[in-house]
N, CA, C and O atoms as a DFTB+ gen file, in Angstrom:
196 C
 N C O
     1  1     -82.794      73.677      45.794
     2  2     -81.486      73.958      46.352
     3  2     -81.663      74.947      47.500
     4  3     -82.310      75.979      47.324
     5  1     -81.113      74.657      48.647
     6  2     -81.253      75.619      49.738
     7  2     -80.112      76.634      49.705
     8  3     -79.179      76.516      48.911
     9  1     -80.204      77.617      50.573
    10  2     -79.259      78.747      50.553
    11  2     -77.823      78.292      50.767
    12  3     -76.906      78.820      50.138
    13  1     -77.618      77.321      51.647
    14  2     -76.267      76.832      51.924
    15  2     -75.642      76.230      50.666
    16  3     -74.462      76.447      50.391
    17  1     -76.436      75.472      49.901
    18  2     -75.947      74.876      48.660
    19  2     -75.604      75.949      47.631
    20  3     -74.608      75.829      46.918
    21  1     -76.423      76.995      47.548
    22  2     -76.161      78.084      46.602
    23  2     -74.851      78.784      46.924
    24  3     -74.090      79.125      46.019
    25  1     -74.581      79.000      48.204
    26  2     -73.323      79.633      48.609
    27  2     -72.134      78.756      48.245
    28  3     -71.107      79.255      47.785
    29  1     -72.270      77.464      48.447
    30  2     -71.196      76.530      48.122
    31  2     -70.919      76.524      46.628
    32  3     -69.763      76.569      46.207
    33  1     -71.976      76.469      45.827
    34  2     -71.831      76.452      44.369
    35  2     -71.244      77.771      43.887
    36  3     -70.388      77.789      43.002
    37  1     -71.702      78.867      44.467
    38  2     -71.188      80.181      44.087
    39  2     -69.703      80.300      44.403
    40  3     -68.936      80.823      43.594
    41  1     -69.296      79.822      45.564
    42  2     -67.881      79.862      45.939
    43  2     -67.037      78.972      45.027
    44  3     -65.914      79.328      44.669
    45  1     -67.581      77.821      44.655
    46  2     -66.860      76.924      43.739
    47  2     -66.687      77.600      42.387
    48  3     -65.606      77.555      41.801
    49  1     -67.751      78.229      41.889
    50  2     -67.676      78.925      40.606
    51  2     -66.680      80.079      40.676
    52  3     -65.926      80.308      39.731
    53  1     -66.674      80.796      41.778
    54  2     -65.746      81.913      41.964
    55  2     -64.303      81.428      41.893
    56  3     -63.473      82.042      41.224
    57  1     -64.003      80.334      42.577
    58  2     -62.650      79.782      42.548
    59  2     -62.264      79.326      41.143
    60  3     -61.133      79.534      40.705
    61  1     -63.207      78.706      40.445
    62  2     -62.927      78.236      39.088
    63  2     -62.681      79.415      38.144
    64  3     -61.822      79.334      37.266
    65  1     -63.428      80.511      38.319
    66  2     -63.211      81.705      37.500
    67  2     -61.823      82.286      37.755
    68  3     -61.131      82.687      36.819
    69  1     -61.422      82.329      39.011
    70  2     -60.101      82.854      39.369
    71  2     -58.998      81.987      38.765
    72  3     -57.960      82.500      38.349
    73  1     -59.224      80.671      38.718
    74  2     -58.240      79.749      38.156
    75  2     -58.192      79.789      36.637
    76  3     -57.279      79.228      36.031
    77  1     -59.167      80.447      36.015
    78  2     -59.147      80.604      34.571
    79  2     -59.869      79.519      33.799
    80  3     -59.611      79.331      32.610
    81  1     -60.769      78.802      34.455
    82  2     -61.540      77.766      33.762
    83  2     -62.483      78.413      32.746
    84  3     -62.835      79.585      32.876
    85  1     -62.885      77.647      31.741
    86  2     -63.792      78.178      30.725
    87  2     -65.217      78.239      31.265
    88  3     -65.561      77.552      32.227
    89  1     -66.051      79.084      30.620
    90  2     -67.451      79.217      31.031
    91  2     -68.155      77.857      30.983
    92  3     -68.893      77.501      31.902
    93  1     -67.920      77.104      29.907
    94  2     -68.588      75.808      29.732
    95  2     -68.225      74.832      30.844
    96  3     -69.094      74.131      31.364
    97  1     -66.967      74.784      31.203
    98  2     -66.518      73.886      32.264
    99  2     -67.191      74.235      33.589
   100  3     -67.640      73.350      34.317
   101  1     -67.255      75.517      33.893
   102  2     -67.863      75.956      35.149
   103  2     -69.362      75.679      35.154
   104  3     -69.908      75.227      36.160
   105  1     -70.027      75.948      34.034
   106  2     -71.462      75.700      33.959
   107  2     -71.778      74.223      34.134
   108  3     -72.758      73.876      34.793
   109  1     -70.963      73.347      33.553
   110  2     -71.189      71.912      33.699
   111  2     -70.937      71.449      35.127
   112  3     -71.664      70.591      35.629
   113  1     -69.938      71.989      35.783
   114  2     -69.579      71.556      37.132
   115  2     -70.543      72.083      38.200
   116  3     -70.808      71.405      39.193
   117  1     -71.061      73.292      37.991
   118  2     -71.865      73.926      39.037
   119  2     -73.355      73.959      38.744
   120  3     -74.162      74.044      39.669
   121  1     -73.732      73.894      37.477
   122  2     -75.140      73.992      37.115
   123  2     -75.652      75.423      37.073
   124  3     -76.858      75.649      36.974
   125  1     -74.744      76.389      37.147
   126  2     -75.140      77.792      37.079
   127  2     -75.293      78.237      35.632
   128  3     -74.710      77.644      34.725
   129  1     -76.084      79.287      35.424
   130  2     -76.259      79.854      34.095
   131  2     -75.109      80.827      33.795
   132  3     -74.425      81.298      34.704
   133  1     -74.915      81.113      32.523
   134  2     -73.888      82.077      32.116
   135  2     -74.155      83.434      32.760
   136  3     -73.227      84.126      33.178
   137  1     -75.425      83.806      32.835
   138  2     -75.821      85.067      33.459
   139  2     -75.346      85.119      34.916
   140  3     -74.865      86.153      35.378
   141  1     -75.482      84.004      35.633
   142  2     -75.042      83.946      37.031
   143  2     -73.521      84.069      37.133
   144  3     -73.005      84.757      38.014
   145  1     -72.813      83.400      36.232
   146  2     -71.347      83.449      36.251
   147  2     -70.831      84.852      35.965
   148  3     -69.874      85.305      36.592
   149  1     -71.459      85.536      35.028
   150  2     -71.035      86.901      34.707
   151  2     -71.308      87.837      35.879
   152  3     -70.541      88.769      36.119
   153  1     -72.398      87.596      36.613
   154  2     -72.691      88.410      37.793
   155  2     -71.636      88.175      38.872
   156  3     -71.176      89.123      39.509
   157  1     -71.256      86.924      39.075
   158  2     -70.210      86.609      40.056
   159  2     -68.907      87.287      39.661
   160  3     -68.219      87.860      40.505
   161  1     -68.568      87.222      38.375
   162  2     -67.320      87.832      37.913
   163  2     -67.354      89.343      38.102
   164  3     -66.375      89.932      38.561
   165  1     -68.469      89.972      37.754
   166  2     -68.571      91.427      37.830
   167  2     -68.623      91.923      39.274
   168  3     -67.937      92.883      39.623
   169  1     -69.425      91.283      40.106
   170  2     -69.660      91.779      41.456
   171  2     -68.630      91.317      42.478
   172  3     -68.296      92.065      43.396
   173  1     -68.126      90.105      42.334
   174  2     -67.278      89.549      43.383
   175  2     -65.804      89.445      43.038
   176  3     -64.962      89.396      43.934
   177  1     -65.479      89.411      41.751
   178  2     -64.079      89.253      41.370
   179  2     -63.501      90.551      40.840
   180  3     -62.492      91.031      41.355
   181  1     -64.114      91.121      39.831
   182  2     -63.579      92.328      39.203
   183  2     -63.557      93.526      40.143
   184  3     -62.722      94.417      39.991
   185  1     -64.459      93.555      41.105
   186  2     -64.508      94.691      42.018
   187  2     -63.297      94.740      42.950
   188  3     -63.024      95.776      43.558
   189  1     -62.570      93.626      43.066
   190  2     -61.409      93.595      43.957
   191  2     -60.117      94.038      43.263
   192  3     -59.077      94.155      43.911
   193  1     -60.177      94.282      41.966
   194  2     -58.952      94.650      41.244
   195  2     -58.951      96.090      40.886
   196  3     -57.998      96.573      40.275
């Protein structure tokens, strides 16, 4: 996966987290690990509130 694809997947996961999708749904759609999703939530979403 190149860097552009990682950014796209990360942005998709971020949007899905904001919409309230479950961890399992996001992992299946994006192929990211739970560890990656929690990092996105902690660093990119929770820091804005």
